[in-house]
N, CA, C and O of each residue as an XYZ file, in Angstrom:
284
protein
N     103.069    109.490     74.724
C     101.620    109.448     74.826
C     101.110    108.008     74.766
O     100.119    107.656     75.406
N     101.812    107.184     73.980
C     101.381    105.792     73.850
C     101.565    105.059     75.170
O     100.729    104.237     75.546
N     102.656    105.352     75.878
C     102.880    104.693     77.166
C     101.800    105.048     78.175
O     101.333    104.186     78.920
N     101.401    106.316     78.199
C     100.365    106.704     79.148
C      99.035    106.068     78.778
O      98.243    105.742     79.662
N      98.774    105.884     77.486
C      97.541    105.224     77.063
C      97.557    103.752     77.451
O      96.538    103.216     77.887
N      98.702    103.095     77.298
C      98.777    101.684     77.677
C      98.718    101.526     79.193
O      98.158    100.550     79.691
N      99.292    102.475     79.929
C      99.213    102.431     81.386
C      97.778    102.652     81.847
O      97.310    102.004     82.783
N      97.088    103.567     81.184
C      95.689    103.809     81.510
C      94.853    102.569     81.220
O      93.992    102.195     82.016
N      95.109    101.935     80.080
C      94.377    100.715     79.735
C      94.655     99.611     80.746
O      93.740     98.888     81.139
N      95.900     99.473     81.169
C      96.247     98.455     82.164
C      95.572     98.757     83.499
O      95.103     97.847     84.183
N      95.525    100.031     83.865
C      94.852    100.415     85.105
C      93.363    100.133     85.062
O      92.782     99.657     86.038
N      92.746    100.429     83.923
C      91.313    100.151     83.783
C      91.046     98.654     83.801
O      90.055     98.204     84.377
N      91.913     97.890     83.181
C      91.762     96.438     83.204
C      91.916     95.907     84.627
O      91.175     95.022     85.054
N      92.875     96.451     85.346
C      93.086     96.024     86.732
C      91.885     96.384     87.602
O      91.461     95.598     88.449
N      91.344     97.579     87.385
C      90.172     97.990     88.165
C      88.948     97.150     87.825
O      88.118     96.885     88.695
N      88.830     96.732     86.574
C      87.687     95.908     86.203
C      87.796     94.524     86.824
O      86.786     93.846     87.014
N      89.014     94.100     87.140
C      89.195     92.798     87.774
C      88.607     92.767     89.179
O      88.344     91.695     89.722
N      88.403     93.933     89.762
C      87.813     94.001     91.104
C      86.384     93.470     91.079
O      85.905     92.921     92.071
N      85.706     93.631     89.951
C      84.313     93.194     89.845
C      84.186     91.686     89.709
O      83.086     91.149     89.838
N      85.284     90.994     89.452
C      85.245     89.544     89.299
C      84.975     88.904     90.660
O      85.575     89.307     91.657
N      84.087     87.916     90.718
C      83.741     87.297     92.008
C      84.912     86.647     92.731
O      84.827     86.453     93.944
N      85.979     86.307     92.064
C      87.117     85.632     92.689
C      88.112     86.650     93.205
O      89.278     86.635     92.810
N      87.670     87.528     94.073
C      88.534     88.577     94.579
C      89.664     88.052     95.450
O      90.713     88.688     95.543
N      89.474     86.921     96.080
C      90.490     86.411     96.999
C      91.815     86.168     96.292
O      92.875     86.359     96.887
N      91.770     85.749     95.028
C      92.993     85.493     94.291
C      93.705     86.783     93.905
O      94.931     86.804     93.796
N      92.950     87.859     93.698
C      93.539     89.117     93.238
C      93.785     90.094     94.376
O      94.173     91.236     94.133
N      93.567     89.670     95.599
C      93.698     90.579     96.725
C      95.124     91.108     96.817
O      96.079     90.332     96.865
N      95.261     92.409     96.843
C      96.559     93.046     96.917
C      97.183     93.304     95.557
O      98.009     94.205     95.414
N      96.797     92.527     94.566
C      97.400     92.658     93.241
C      96.986     93.957     92.572
O      97.817     94.615     91.945
N      95.740     94.337     92.687
C      95.247     95.527     92.000
C      95.962     96.778     92.515
O      96.492     97.568     91.735
N      95.968     96.940     93.809
C      96.631     98.104     94.396
C      98.119     98.099     94.089
O      98.687     99.136     93.746
N      98.748     96.950     94.208
C     100.166     96.839     93.925
C     100.493     97.125     92.468
O     101.509     97.752     92.166
N      99.628     96.663     91.560
C      99.862     96.901     90.136
C      99.745     98.373     89.797
O     100.518     98.887     88.989
N      98.796     99.053     90.400
C      98.632    100.480     90.134
C      99.837    101.252     90.656
O     100.408    102.078     89.944
N     100.219    100.985     91.892
C     101.369    101.682     92.482
C     102.651    101.323     91.732
O     103.455    102.201     91.417
N     102.839    100.049     91.451
C     104.040     99.618     90.732
C     104.084    100.153     89.317
O     105.154    100.498     88.815
N     102.938    100.227     88.671
C     102.883    100.766     87.317
C     103.250    102.234     87.276
O     103.962    102.681     86.377
N     102.766    102.978     88.245
C     103.105    104.405     88.303
C     104.577    104.612     88.627
O     105.236    105.470     88.040
N     105.087    103.822     89.566
C     106.506    103.934     89.903
C     107.376    103.485     88.735
O     108.397    104.107     88.440
N     106.973    102.408     88.074
C     107.729    101.929     86.928
C     107.700    102.900     85.767
O     108.687    103.032     85.042
N     106.583    103.579     85.583
C     106.462    104.564     84.510
C     107.437    105.711     84.724
O     107.964    106.273     83.765
N     107.673    106.053     85.977
C     108.589    107.140     86.292
C     110.015    106.826     85.832
O     110.780    107.737     85.515
N     110.373    105.538     85.795
C     111.713    105.162     85.358
C     111.710    104.498     83.984
O     112.741    103.998     83.533
N     110.556    104.491     83.317
C     110.483    103.978     81.960
C     110.130    102.508     81.820
O     110.278    101.945     80.735
N     109.674    101.879     82.873
C     109.332    100.459     82.831
C     107.971    100.223     83.494
O     107.877     99.500     84.486
N     106.934    100.828     82.949
C     105.607    100.762     83.554
C     105.031     99.369     83.644
O     104.471     98.993     84.673
N     105.163     98.589     82.567
C     104.590     97.233     82.565
C     105.314     96.320     83.546
O     104.685     95.539     84.259
N     106.626     96.423     83.578
C     107.387     95.607     84.524
C     107.078     96.030     85.959
O     106.996     95.189     86.854
N     106.907     97.329     86.172
C     106.560     97.813     87.503
C     105.198     97.324     87.941
O     104.999     96.977     89.106
N     104.251     97.295     87.003
C     102.910     96.811     87.331
C     102.934     95.331     87.680
O     102.270     94.903     88.624
N     103.694     94.549     86.926
C     103.788     93.112     87.206
C     104.454     92.859     88.558
O     103.990     92.031     89.342
N     105.534     93.573     88.819
C     106.217     93.405     90.098
C     105.353     93.893     91.254
O     105.321     93.274     92.317
N     104.653     95.003     91.043
C     103.765     95.531     92.076
C     102.645     94.569     92.403
O     102.262     94.425     93.565
N     102.112     93.906     91.378
C     101.063     92.908     91.596
C     101.586     91.763     92.443
O     100.922     91.326     93.383
N     102.774     91.275     92.115
C     103.349     90.158     92.864
C     103.612     90.541     94.318
O     103.304     89.775     95.232
N     104.178     91.715     94.528
C     104.479     92.169     95.889
C     103.194     92.410     96.672
O     103.093     92.024     97.836
N     102.211     93.048     96.035
C     100.942     93.311     96.707
C     100.224     92.035     97.096
O      99.653     91.940     98.183
N     100.253     91.048     96.201
C      99.614     89.761     96.483
C     100.329     89.048     97.625
O      99.685     88.461     98.494
N     101.647     89.098     97.623
C     102.431     88.480     98.694
C     102.126     89.127    100.043
O     101.915     88.438    101.041
N     102.107     90.458    100.059
C     101.831     91.169    101.311
C     100.420     90.901    101.818
O     100.207     90.789    103.025
N      99.454     90.797    100.909
C      98.081     90.494    101.321
C      97.986     89.097    101.913
O      97.291     88.886    102.907
N      98.683     88.144    101.306
C      98.678     86.780    101.847
C      99.356     86.720    103.203
O      98.884     86.028    104.105
N     100.462     87.443    103.354
C     101.183     87.467    104.631
C     100.316     88.087    105.720
O     100.266     87.586    106.844
N      99.637     89.173    105.384
C      98.764     89.838    106.354
C      97.594     88.939    106.743
O      97.200     88.898    107.909
N      97.040     88.216    105.766
C      95.921     87.320    106.051
C      96.362     86.160    106.939
O      95.630     85.763    107.846
N      97.546     85.616    106.689
C      98.006     84.503    107.519
C      98.330     84.960    108.938
O      98.129     84.203    109.888
N      98.827     86.184    109.095
C      99.096     86.706    110.431
C      97.786     86.932    111.179
O      97.699     86.659    112.377
N      96.775     87.425    110.486
C      95.475     87.649    111.122
C      94.811     86.329    111.494
O      94.115     86.238    112.505
N      95.033     85.304    110.667
C      94.436     84.003    110.938
C      95.121     83.327    112.132
O      94.487     82.580    112.877
N      96.400     83.592    112.300
C      97.149     82.987    113.398
C      96.821     83.592    114.750
O      97.059     82.966    115.782
N      96.282     84.791    114.757
C      95.995     85.444    116.039
C      94.650     85.121    116.557
O      94.268     85.598    117.625
């Protein structure tokens, strides 16, 4: 129960980050953290999954933005 409460708190914190005016820095991180946190929770590593998901989501968002800028 404690893990689900901490995952919920992390999700709420991540969602509140959307309201921050500096969205460009967090682009992709929020979605990636939520997906990674849920996947990580399934194998017992929710926090690590959220951190990895944030990094991957941010990387993919930057890659997509650079491809769109190049076209």
